[in-house]
C-alpha positions in Angstrom: -11.4 -10.2 -11.8 -12.2 -6.9 -9.9 -11.0 -7.6 -6.3 -11.9 -3.9 -4.8 -14.7 -1.6 -6.1 -15.3 1.7 -4.7 -18.5 3.6 -6.6 -18.8 6.7 -6.1 -17.4 7.4 -2.0 -18.2 10.5 -0.3 -17.1 11.1 3.3 -17.4 14.1 5.3 -15.7 14.7 8.9 -16.9 17.8 10.9 -19.4 18.9 8.2 -16.7 19.2 5.8 -15.9 17.0 3.0 -12.8 14.8 2.9 -13.9 12.5 -0.1 -16.2 13.5 -2.8 -17.4 11.4 -5.3 -14.6 8.7 -5.4 -14.6 5.7 -7.6 -12.2 2.9 -8.7 -11.3 -0.7 -9.5 -8.5 -2.9 -8.4 -7.8 -5.7 -10.7 -7.0 -9.1 -8.8 -3.1 -9.3 -8.7 -2.1 -6.0 -9.5 -1.0 -3.2 -8.2 -2.7 0.2 -8.3 -1.1 3.4 -7.0 -2.8 6.7 -5.7 -1.0 9.4 -5.4 -1.9 13.4 -4.3 -0.6 15.9 -2.4 -0.7 15.7 1.8 -4.3 15.4 3.2 -6.2 14.8 0.0 -8.0 11.5 1.3 -5.2 8.9 0.4 -4.8 7.4 3.5 -8.9 7.7 4.1 -9.0 5.6 0.7 -7.3 2.5 2.2 -9.5 3.3 5.7 -12.3 2.5 3.6 -11.4 -0.1 2.1 -10.1 -2.0 5.5 -13.2 -1.0 6.8 -12.0 1.3 9.5 -14.4 3.9 8.5 -17.4 3.6 6.4 -18.3 6.1 3.7 -21.5 8.5 3.7 -22.3 7.7 0.6 -21.5 5.3 -2.2 -20.3 1.9 -2.2 -16.9 0.4 -1.4 -16.9 -3.7 -2.0 -14.0 -6.2 -1.4 -14.1 -9.8 -3.6 -17.9 -8.4 -4.4 -18.9 -8.2 -1.0 -20.0 -5.2 0.6 -17.2 -3.6 3.4 -19.6 -3.2 6.6 -17.2 -2.9 9.5 -14.0 -4.7 9.7 -14.6 -8.1 8.1 -12.8 -11.2 8.7 -11.1 -11.6 5.1 -7.2 -11.7 4.0 -6.5 -8.0 4.1 -3.0 -7.3 5.5 -2.4 -3.1 6.3 1.1 -1.8 6.5 2.0 1.7 7.5 4.8 4.4 7.2 6.2 3.8 10.5 6.5 0.3 11.3 5.0 0.0 14.7 7.4 -2.4 15.9 6.9 -4.0 19.2 9.9 -2.9 21.1 9.7 -6.1 23.7 9.7 -8.2 20.8 12.0 -9.4 18.8 12.3 -9.5 15.0 10.8 -13.1 14.6 8.1 -12.5 17.5 6.6 -9.4 15.8 6.4 -11.5 12.7 4.6 -13.8 14.3 2.1 -11.5 15.6 -0.5 -11.7 12.9 -0.2 -15.6 13.3 -1.1 -15.3 16.7 -3.7 -13.4 16.6 -5.0 -16.1 13.9 -4.5 -19.0 16.5 -1.7 -20.6 14.5 0.0 -22.9 17.0 3.4 -23.5 15.2 3.9 -20.1 14.0 7.4 -19.8 14.4 8.4 -22.1 11.2 5.9 -19.9 8.8 7.5 -16.4 10.3 10.9 -17.3 10.2 10.2 -18.4 6.2 9.1 -14.3 5.9 11.7 -13.2 8.3 14.4 -15.4 5.7 12.6 -14.0 2.2 12.4 -10.0 3.7 16.4 -10.9 4.3 16.5 -10.4 8.0 17.8 -13.7 8.7 20.9 -13.0 10.9 18.9 -10.4 12.4 15.5 -12.3 13.7 16.6 -12.0 17.3 17.5 -8.5 17.7 14.8 -5.4 19.3 13.5 -2.9 17.2 16.5 -0.5 19.2 19.0 -2.5 17.3 17.4 -2.1 14.0 17.8 0.6 11.2 15.0 2.0 9.4 15.2 0.3 6.6 15.5 -3.3 8.7 12.6 -2.1 11.0 10.5 -1.4 7.6 11.8 -4.7 6.1 10.3 -6.4 9.5 6.7 -4.7 9.0 6.6 -6.0 5.5 7.5 -9.5 7.0 4.7 -9.3 9.7 2.2 -7.5 7.3 2.9 -11.0 4.3 3.3 -13.1 7.3 -0.7 -14.0 7.7 -0.3 -14.7 3.8 -3.4 -12.0 3.1 -4.7 -12.2 -0.6 -4.8 -8.2 -0.6 -2.4 -5.4 0.7 -2.6 -2.0 1.7 0.2 0.0 1.5 0.4 3.7 3.1 3.6 5.3 2.1 5.3 2.4 3.9 8.7 3.3 2.6 8.1 7.3 2.7 10.6 7.5 5.9 13.6 5.4 4.1 16.5 6.9 2.2 16.4 7.2 -1.4 19.1 4.3 -1.5 17.3 2.3 0.8 13.8 3.0 -0.5 14.9 1.7 -3.9 15.9 -1.3 -2.4 13.2 -2.3 -0.6 10.9 -0.9 -3.7 13.1 -3.7 -6.0 12.8 -6.6 -3.0 8.6 -5.5 -3.1 8.6 -6.0 -6.4 10.3 -9.7 -6.5 7.6 -10.9 -3.6 4.9 -9.6 -5.6 6.0 -11.3 -8.6 6.0 -14.7 -6.4 2.7 -14.1 -4.5 0.7 -12.1 -6.8 -1.0 -9.8 -4.0 -3.5 -7.5 -5.0 -2.2 -4.3 -4.2 -3.3 -0.8 -3.4 -0.3 1.5 -2.7 -0.5 5.4 -1.5 2.3 7.6 -1.8 3.2 10.9 -2.6 6.4 10.1 -4.4 4.8 10.1 -8.4 8.4 8.1 -9.5 7.4 5.5 -6.7 4.2 5.1 -8.2 4.6 4.0 -11.7 8.0 2.3 -11.2 5.4 -0.3 -9.3 1.9 0.1 -10.6 -0.2 -1.3 -13.3 -2.4 1.4 -12.8 -1.7 5.3 -10.6 -5.0 7.7 -9.6 -3.9 11.0 -8.7 -6.5 12.3 -6.3 -7.0 17.2 -6.3 -6.8 18.9 -3.0 -9.9 18.3 -0.4 -12.2 17.2 -1.2 -10.4 14.4 -2.5 -11.5 12.8 -5.8 -10.0 11.3 -8.9 -9.1 13.4 -11.2 -7.4 11.2 -13.4 -6.2 7.5 -14.1 -3.3 6.8 -15.7 -1.8 3.0 -16.8 1.0 2.1 -16.5 3.0 0.9 -20.0 6.0 -0.9 -18.8 5.9 -4.6 -18.8 7.0 -6.8 -15.5 9.4 -7.9 -14.4 10.4 -4.4 -14.0 14.5 -3.0 -13.1 13.8 0.7 -11.3 17.0 1.7 -12.1 16.5 1.4 -15.8 12.6 2.7 -15.1 14.1 5.8 -14.2 16.3 6.4 -17.0 13.6 6.4 -19.5 11.8 9.5 -21.5 8.2 8.0 -21.6 8.9 7.2 -17.6 9.6 10.8 -16.5 7.1 11.5 -18.9 4.8 9.7 -16.7 5.6 11.3 -13.5 5.4 14.6 -15.3 1.6 14.3 -15.9 1.0 13.1 -12.5 2.7 16.3 -11.4 0.5 18.2 -13.2 -2.8 16.2 -12.5 -2.2 16.5 -8.8 -2.1 20.8 -9.2 -5.3 20.7 -10.3 -8.1 21.5 -8.2 -10.4 18.8 -7.8 -14.4 20.4 -8.8 -17.5 19.6 -7.6 -19.8 18.5 -10.9 
C-alpha cells in the first residue's frame, strides 16, 4: 500500500522553479531517503508532504487523500536542529506534542519515549545541560511521542559527530523495526541514506527533479557498521554521487 504519492509536482518561488515535475511513491512502513546537494529542494519535498506549502502544479496525496493545507493526520516532522524549548526539561519537551493533542496523563507516555531513546537519567535536565547528541535524542522522542504513522526527517543527525551519528542511526533503525513507521528521510549524507533506506531518490540541481531511484538490496535488520565495509554498499554510494552530479533537465 502506498502511503505517500507525489505526482509531477512543481513549485515556483519568485518566478523561478524550485521543484519541477517531481514524482515519487513511499510504500507504507518503508524508509525512503531523498538525497541531493544543498538547495536542490529536498526539504521543500517534505514541506509539500506535510502541507506547509502547496505545489503550483501536480498532486500530493497522503494515505490516498490530497494534501490541501495542514491536515489533522498523524505526521511527525523532525528537523536538523533540535528546537528544544530551553525553559522546559527533557520530559516536558517530550510532552509538548501530547499537550497540543489535549492528552491529560501525558507524563507517563512521555517518560516511555524518553526511556526509549536512552535519556531516562537526563529527563529532568534542561537543554543547556545536554550534549548535541542528547538534544537530538530528546527531539526524536518528542517527535515520536504523539505516535505518528508517518515521519518526515529533515537531516535530523547532520549536526552530530560521525560516531554519535552512527549510534543514533542504529538506534533509529531499532525503533523503526519495533513500530514500522513510514519514513521520508532527507539527507546530504549518501552513506546514511543507503544504510537506512529501502529506496533512495536522487534529486538533481535547481530546479530540483528526481534524476535517479535506487532500490537498496540489504536485508533487515541491518548492522550499519558492517554495511560500510561491503563493496556493494560503497558501489551504491558512488552511484548516488554520480547521480546528483548530473544536472536535471526539463524535458
